[in-house]
C-alpha angles and dihedrals in degrees: 000000000000123000120266114261093239119096113222120192113284093245093058116100119219109225103177143357132194135181147117120298108314093346122101112211102160131034137172124211136184117220120214089258090059097253114141115228124194125203129195122186098223095045090046096058096037092057097040116122093246092054098050140017118244116255092001130147123274096222103033119033110132091170091065123083091209091059092053091050091057095043095047092048090049093053092046092048091048090054092052092046091049093048092052094056108105092216091055096060090047089051101046104020134245097286094051088046090054090047088054090055092047092051090049091052090054090055089049090053093049092048092044092054093048088052089052089047089052090054099048090048096048106128120252094216114089093231089058096219108099120120116247140165112270117243128203095198137008139173111235111140091161089080122078093213091053091052092047097049094040092053091045091052090053088051092053090053089052089053088052089056094045098047093039092052090050087066091064115099131226097023115165122220094268092051091047089051094049101037104030112020101037095052089044091053092046092048091049090051090051091051090050092051092045094049090047090054090047090053090049088052097053093040091047091228096312092116098174096049116093117234111210099195129104089259090049093051091049092052093046093048092049091049092051090045092051091051090051091049089051092052089049092051093051091049090049094066110125115228115234110273094019131095099204130072115264093240112023093171092058090044091056094041094050092046093048095047092046093048092050091050090050091046094054092042091051091050089054090056088075099060090037089060094058103030115123113242115159115216094211118080133177130023126280112288116224112247 
């Protein structure tokens, strides 16, 4: 297993590390005074100074990147849930329904990039408070959170292509397959991979063990939502010679269920950002 990307002081001793495959997501250290310190990758970046403002509100904190991530994902999820309601398309028409999906995909892309930004700017120091130059992009595939957010961002771009292409008129079945269904399927696969990696991060590689924390619920909801989106994408395949999905009811159901899961998970990002979780555990150990 690789080393965690954080850099503890040289005099600290690493006692244990857990994770998924080559990725370290949890580590335990002993300080020279005997105090045991635990580190978790998700908690570390979510409580970094660049991701949140100190002493800010849980529900309204526009100066915090973490708050914007949650809000943007909520708006995007709400658009997808609204678009999947059968009564909505009958009320506003097919084109307005497709525009709703396209707008939602743009919010997904914005939130996905901010989440990636949060990852590449996570501090290397274990206390998470050192000053550093902000980066807009970085290559760091040795981190599970980098892989997850990078793949998810690619998936959001695929949804932009899919929902944007759906606005085009007079597409034949082959064009619908190439411009709408294929990007939708690819984006759904990216979301499934990203949410699987997120679950591996919060479970520290123990994939079959439930994690009943806010972070754990977020990861589980996103995983279920991604599965639902995948089911919707499979059902949306257009049969040769036709112009409509083979199972529109399953398309709408999968999209609605997935969007609701993403919406609740995004809402939980707000209290996760401000919850108090001390990184130091245990009393000083006599040396």
